[in-house]
N, C-alpha and C positions, 0 to 999 in steps of 0.2 A: 789672184790673191797674193799679195806680197808678204813680207815679214811684218809682224806687229810693230808698232812704234816702240823704240827702246826706252827703258826707264832711265830716269836720271839716277845718279848714284844716291841722291837723298831718298828718292822713292824706293829704290832697291834696298837700302839699309832699313828704311821703315818696315818693309815687308819682311825682311830677315828677323827684325826685332819682334815682329808679331808672330813669329813661328813658321812662316812661309819659306819655301825654298824654290829656287829656279829649276825648271824642268823643260827640256827640248824633247818634243815627240816627233818621230819620223814615222810615216806611214807608207804603205805600198802605193806606188804610182801605177794604177791599172791602165793607164794610157801608154806607158813605158813599153818600147819595142822589146827590151830585155824581159820584162815581165811576161809580156804576151808570148814570147818565144818559150820561156820556161813553162808556162801553162800548157801550151800546145805540146811540148816534149813529154810533160807528165801524163797528159790526157792520152797521147799516142802509146806511151808505155803501159798505162792501165788497160786501154783497149786491147793491145797486143797480148797482155798476160791473160785477160779475160777469154780472148779467142783461142787461146791454147789450152784452156781448161774446160773440158766437156762437162763438168759437174757445177760450174759457176751458177747456172740458172737454178738448179736445185738448192744450192747453198743459199743463194740470195733469198728464195722463197722461204726457206727454213728460218733464216735470220730475221726477216721482217715479221714473220708471224702473221697476225691479222691486222697489222697496223694500218693498211690501206684498204681494208675491206669496207664496203659501203653499208653494211648492216650495223645497226646500233647494238651495242653490247647488251 
């Protein structure tokens, strides 16, 4: 997917006159090696922190409450 076709100056001025404004949106590239490395780093840090906390399982059960219980309320 490439960049969209650029507007002519006339089209741009018409949109501006109608109250529109240009906006460029950047999103995360989940295929990027830098992104994958950062995700791996954060997951490892979270797992390491959890493994050093003997009460993490009890805390998780307390926080989730009955959210995942199979019984209907």
